[in-house]
N, C-alpha and C positions, 0 to 999 in steps of 0.2 A: 505492499498499499504505499502509495508517493507521502510524502512528509509535510505535512501543513506549513507553509511558509511564513517566516515571520514576518511581522504585520505591527503598523505602528496606530496606537488607539488614535483617536480626535483629540487628545489631550496632548498627546508628544505630538502629533503634527502639528499644533498651534505652537509649542514650543519650540519646535527647530524650526520654522518658517518666521518667527518672532526672533528667533536668536539671529538670523542670518540678516533681518534687515526690520532691525526695530521701526516704531512706527510711533515718535515722538511728535506731538502737534507743535507745529514752528522750527524745527531742527532740518535743517540740509540734507538733502540724499547726497549720497557717495554713492560714484559710479561701482565701486565696486562689489560693496552689498549687494548692490541692485541687480549687477551680473550673476551675484553666487544666487540670491533669493529667485531669479527669473528661471534659472538652471535648474532648482529643486522645485519649483511649482510646472516644471514641465515634467518631471518625473513622477511627481504626488499626482496631478490631477489630469495629466495627458497620459502618463504611463510609458513617458520612454525611457530607452535605455540609455546607458552614458553613451555609447557611443555612436547613436542617432543625435544625440544634443549637442557632443562639441562639431560635429560635420553639418551643424546647422548652417544655413549662410542666411545673412540678412533678408536677402528676398524670399526664404522661405516663410517668412513672421512678420512681411510689410509688405504691403504694396498700397501705393500713392496715398500717402500720409495717414496712413492707416495699420494698425496688426488685421494681421487677417484674420477671420473667424475662425476658418479651419484650417489646420497644418499638414498639409500632404508630405506625409517621412517617404523620401524619395527611394524607389529601387535601390540605388548604389550605396545607401547609407543604410540601408534595412536590414538586420541581420536574417532575416530570409528573403530578401531579395526582390521584395515585391512594395510598390504603393501601397501606402494606406492611409485613411483619409482619419484625422481625428476633430473634431467640434471643438472650439477651446472655449473653458469656461471666462466669466468675465475675473475673476482671480488673474488669471494668464494673460488674457487683454491687458490689462492694469499694468500687469509688470513689464509687459514690451511696450507699451505706451512710453514709461516713465525709461525705459532700456533706450530706446530710442534718442529720447533726450539727452540722456547723460551719458552713452556710449557709443552708440553706432555713430562714424562718422561721414559728414557729408562732403567731402572732399574726394571721395571716390566712389567708383562705380559699387551701389551697393548689391549685386550679383557676384561681385571678386570678394564679398567681405563677408569671413563668417564672423557669425550671432555672438559667438562669444569668442575672445581672444585672451591669449595670456597677459597682456596688457594694452596698452591703447595702438598696437601695431596689426597687422594684421594676421600674426601665428594664431592657430587657434588653438584653445586651452588643451591641455592633454588629460586624459580619461583618468590620470594616476591624480593630477592635480583635483579633477573634481572629487576623486574616491577620498582626499584629503580634506577638501573643503566641509565634504559630508561627515566624515568622522570626527573633524574636529568640533563643528556646529553641537552636533548631536552628544557628545560629552558634555559640551558643558551646558546644553538647555535640557538632556535627558536622561545623564548622568551615564552613559552607555555608548560606545562608538559602533554606530552602524555601517552599511556597505550601501550604495547607492541603490542596488537592487532590490532592498526592502521596499524604497518610495514605489516602484514598478508593484511589488506585490502586495502593497497596501492600496494601490489604485483599484488592479487587479480582482481583489477581495471584497472591494466597495460596491464594485460594480457588479459583482454575481451576487450579490444582494438585491437589486434593484431591476435586474434584466438577465438576459437566457445567455446558455454559452456560448450559442452562435455570435450574439453579440459584441462578446468579453472578446470571442477567437479573434472578430475585426478589429478590432480597437485596439489588442496588443498586439496583434501582426504574428500570429502562431501559426503557421504552415497545419499542424494537426489540431485537434482538437484535442487529444490526450494529453498535450500541454499545458491546456486553459483548465484542466477538470481536476488541478492541484487547487482553484480556487473554489471549489466545491463544498470541500472537506471546513467545519466547523473549527471555530477558533475559539481561543477559549473566553472572550467579550459577548460569542454567540452561545455560549453555554450559559455562561450567566447569564444573558438576556434573556433565554428560553426558561430558567427556573424562576428569574422576576416575573414572567410574564405568567407563572401559576398562582 
């Protein structure tokens, strides 16, 4: 039987993203925390893999002065080598708007610029660096180091509670439905909620 994937509770999710980009009224936004926050919400609320996030270009998320409402994960950056389209929630759209303002350069063609770079240049951030950002932020916010794939597991598990496995399969970009079945197993929160409903 497949092992139930590790996921974050709702409170852990909020603590993690709050640590990455604290929202204090009246304080100026900083570009690096905005970048880190945006990468994280793309994994947590759109189910992207780290390899997909680091290979996104600006024109994947931005078009004609607005964030795109849906993200097409291109076949060449997808693990299963197939395009998939993911509608983006308001939290992601807001993050991309701020990222455009704070991070994306207007001086070069946006289709030639990676969305998440290692600095203000054009070199994409590495998967290892994203892993370190998530590990450090999770240790500070929830008291343990996590791998970014847990964000994807959290997304898949939340989806499975509200829709069918075929929808989850398509949004996660699984070639085989068996890969999606790990999200059908209840976690501790599911068990607790079932008892509380009694």
